[in-house]
Each structure stands twice: as C-alpha cells, then as structure tokens.
N, C-alpha and C positions, 0 to 999 in steps of 0.2 A: 313405387309400387307397395311395398311393405309398409310405409308409414301411411297411405292410403288406407290400406287393409287394417291397420291398427285403430285409425281414426274411426273407420266403419264399425269396427268391433266393440268400440268403446260407446259409441252412440248407440248400437244395438242394445249394449249392458244397461245403458242409462235408461233406455225407454222401456226395457223389461224388467228390472229391478225396482221393488216397491220402494217409493220415497216416503219414509216416515213425516207425518205430518201434513201429506198433502192433500190425503184422501178424507171425504166426510167421516165423522165418527158419531156413533150412536152407543150410549150405554145406559143400563139401566140404575137407577139409584135405591137406595134400600125402601122406597115407599113402593116402588115400580114404576115411576115415571121415568119416562124416558128424555135422557139428554142427547140432545142433536146438536153438533158442531161442523161446521163448513171445513175444519180441519184441527189436528191436535192443539190444544190449548198451550199457547207459547208465554201467557202472563197468568198466574195462578195465585189465588189467596187460599192459604190452608189456616183454619179455625179450629183444628185439634192436633193436639201433639202427635198422636199415634199416626195420624194421616201424614203430618209433615214429615214425620221420620220414613214413611213409607216411600213418599215419592222421591227423597235424597236416598232411600236404599236403592231404588230404580234409577238412580244415577242422573235423576233431572232437577236437583236442587236449583239449578240456575234457572230454571221457569218460574220458581216462586218470586213474587212481588211484593208480599206480605204474610205474615203469620198471626197466629193469636198470642196473647200475653206469656202463655206457658210455655210455648214451642222453644225449645233450648238446646234441641240435638238434631244434626249435628251442629257443632258450635258456632260454625258460619251462619247459621240461620237467625242467630242473636243479633246481626248485624242489619235484618230487614226491619222494615218498617213494622209497628205491632200493630194490630187492627182490635185491640180490646179482646174480650174472652168470647168462647163459642156461645155463651148464653147470652151474652152482654157486647156484641160487636161493635164496634164504631163505623156506622153506616156511610157517613160522610168520607171516611178515610179510605173506605173498600171503593166507593165509586170513584174516589179520586185517583186510585191506582189503577184503574181502567183494567180490569181483570176479565179475560177469557171466560173465566170460571171461577165461583168460589166453592171450596171443599169445607163442608162442614156437618156437625153431628144432626142426626134426626131428630135429636130433642131439642135443637134449638128454635125459638120463638119468631128468629129475625127472616125466615125463610121467605114468608109472604112479600114482606117489605123490599127485601133486594130484587125479587121478580117483578115486583111494581117499578121498580125504577130501573127495569131491563137488563139487571144482571143474571147471568146463567149461573144455577147453583146445582150442585151435586150432592145430595146428603147421603154420608156413609157412617156407620157407626157399628164398628166393630165390639161385639160384647162375648164372642168365645173364640175358640180356636176356628171353628169352619167359617165364621164371619172373618177373621183375619186373613184365610186363606183368599175368599171371595173377594174381598176388598182390595186385596193386593194385586191379584189377576183383572179385576175392575178397573184399578188405576192403570195397569198395564196396558189395557184397551183403549181407555183414555187418553193415554200419554204416547199409544202407539209405539210403544217398545217390545221388543220380542223376547225379553228375558225375566218376566214375571213368575213364570212358572217355576225356571231354575232358581230364582231367589228364595220362592215357598218351599222347593225342596231342599235345598241348602239350610234352612231355617228347620225343618224337620230332619235332617240328618244331624245336626248339633243338637237339637234337644235329645235324640235316641244317644249321641255320645255323652251328654250331661247324665241322662239315667243310669248309663253303665259306671258312671264314675261315684254314685251313691254308695258310702260305706255300708258294710252288710250290718253293721250296730244300728243304723238308722232306718234300715228298711221296715216299714210300716209303723214308724213312728207316729202319734197321734199329736196334730200340729193344728195351732190356733194362729190365724193369720190375721192382723189388723191392717186394713188396706189404708184408712184414713184417720184424722183426728175425730174425736168424738166417739170413738168405739163401733166404727163401722167395718164390720168382718167380712172377709170373701169365703164366701160358702163354697160347697163342693160343686154348686152349678154355674160359677163365675170362672172366667177365663184362667184367674189365679188359682182357684181349686183344679182346674184340669192341668196346670203346671204343676202342683202337688201331687196329684194322682199319677201323672206320667213319671215322677221321679219314687214313685213307690209309697208316698206318703199318705196317713189317714188325715182327713180333716174333721175337726169336732163340732163345724157347723155343717149342718145338714141343708141339703139344697131345698128343703120345703121352706125354709126360711126367706128364701130369695136370694138374689145373688150377693147382695151388698148389705145384709141387714144390720141395723143398729141393735149390739146388745148391752145390756146391764153387766156390771162385773160379775155379778152373783152367778150368770150364765157359765161363763168362762171358770169361776171357782167351781162350781160342780160338775164342768167337764174333766176338769184335771187333764190339763194336755201334758205331753212329755215335753213339748218344744213351742215356744212361742216365738212369733214373726212380727217386727215392728220396725218403724223409723227408729233412728239412733236417739231424737228427743224424746219421744214417746217412751221408750226403754227406761230411760231413767228415773219415771214415775210409777211403773208398774208396781211396786210393792207398796205404793200409798192407796191402791185401790182396795176397796173392800174385799175381804177375804184372800186377797191374791199374795200377802205377806207369808202365808203358810202353805203356798203352791210349791210342790217340790220343784216345778221346774223354775221358778223363781228365787228360789232358795240355793238351787245348784247351779245357777246361773246359766241355764239351758234357754238362753233367749238369742234370737238372730236380729241384731240391732242393725238393720241397712243405713248405709249413708245415702244421703238424697241420689247420688249418681245411679248406685245400684237399686233403690228404691224405685226408680223411674223405670228400670226395665222390667221391673217387676208388676207395677200397676199400670203400665201402659200396654194395651192390646194393641202391639205394633211388630216390627221385624226385628226386634231386640229381646222377645221372648226369650230365646236360647240363651243369652246371655243372662237375663234373669234367671233362669233355672240354675245355670253354672254359678252364680253368686248362692242360691240355697246350698247348692252341693258344697260350696268351700264353708259356708256357716255349718252345715251338719258336720263336717270333718272337724270343726273346731270345736264346736259345744258339744260333740258326744263322746270327743275323746278318741275320733280315729286316727290312725296315723295319715300325715299328709304326704 
C-alpha cells in the first residue's frame, strides 16, 4: 500500500512539475521579431562571444554545437566547431550543424540568408548594461531555465562589491579607455563607460561622440587624462603617439595595460562585466599607488 501511494505521488508530481524544454517557446529579438519554437532549443550556434558566455553562464554550454571564431570562454567552447565570424559566418557549416536556433548580432548581414535556408535566428546585441540584463533574461526564457534573474542579480552584487574596493585616491580620476586597435575609444555612453562610472571614475570621452568613436592622438593629448587604459600590446607604443610622450599619465606610468584575458572581460558586454570591473580596481590599486 505504501509503495503504491509513493508511486501515485511521484506520478502526480511529474504531471504537475514543469518540464523544461517541453513547452512551446516564444521570445522577441532586438528587432522586435518573434521567434517561436516548439520546445527549448537543444542545438544552438552562437555567433557572438558575449552571447556564448551568457549561454554558458546559464549552465547550458552543452547545448552549443558551434560558435564564432572569437568565442573562447569558457575554455570548453574552444573545442566546438567554429562557424566563422559574426559578420562573415560560414553558412554551409551552420546548416550542416542542424541548429535549432542561431544566436547572432543584429548588425550581422547574414540573417536573411539563414532564414531563407530555414534556419531559425534570434538577433541579440547588448550595447549597454540594460541590454546585458535584457539579453540574459531573454536567453533564460529561450533556454527555459529559471535562474537567469538570479544570475543578473549576482552580477549586480559583484559590480557593487568592486565599486566598494576602489581606493580613495582613485575616485574621480579622469580616464581614457582605448577599446580596440586604431584609436577606438570607449565613451561615456558605452557599456565600458558605464563600468567606469559605476567605479566612480570620470571618462574623458563624452557620450556625444558615440559609443566607440575613433579619436586622433591630439584629442587625448588635449584631454590630458589621469589614467590610460588599454591592451598590453598597445600600451608599449603610447609614448610614440604625437603629443603623448609629455602626458603626465604616460610619464608617471599611470597606464592600465590589460592582458587579453582581462581585456575580454572588459570589452565584452556579457556576464563577466563584474570581473572586468574588478580588473580595473586592481589596476587602480597598482598604478595610483594605493595600498593592496
């Protein structure tokens, strides 16, 4: 009798409990287009590193069957088939992977071709903190996992903790952040600019110039930042730029030269933004002479 009752209770629990992946899924992409799938996707191609990282942060790395050439975190994704870049994906490889959905940036021009071939596409392109939160929650709904909100709240807590660790000497420091080769800077309106703002730093590149404007060296020389942030390879050549050899920040070594691993946490609008903020804090402690 007891065993029969237990079996009955288990059967009822299975009937009443939600089975993730069994129900129809409907989400909106960044164009406002609806993606409708009969169930949560089990075979996913991701063509944006920040999206790849978010899928894995939601503990669903095992659903990825292909990624873009730049996706390299977590390390396990480097063993997956590469499907080209976000702007120049390998269409044949994507079709051969038989994905339930392809996750890609809105700026990609490959979406129409993929849809013509019957491939489901979800365009997501996080550009600021609100976007990162929205994309995290959208992917949570797409994957039908129930901890996306908790993941974002954890990121917010870690960001707040990083802000509390900024040394007093660094608060209000005027920063120039070079986001990529060629003099492309992160302005106040970029998600990198939001990170700097949360840490109590001032950005010398105004929002009016766009999120990632290409600046000439003279602009930075005139702005005369207290601190320069860039990749470690670029940092070695700063003094060679016109007018930069006399900048107090360059002469005093007030330069954050991020290794590629740390730089990726800063320049990818994904779940590791708090780690990027922590990397900035560590640099502030070192470059501005604050005690560790």
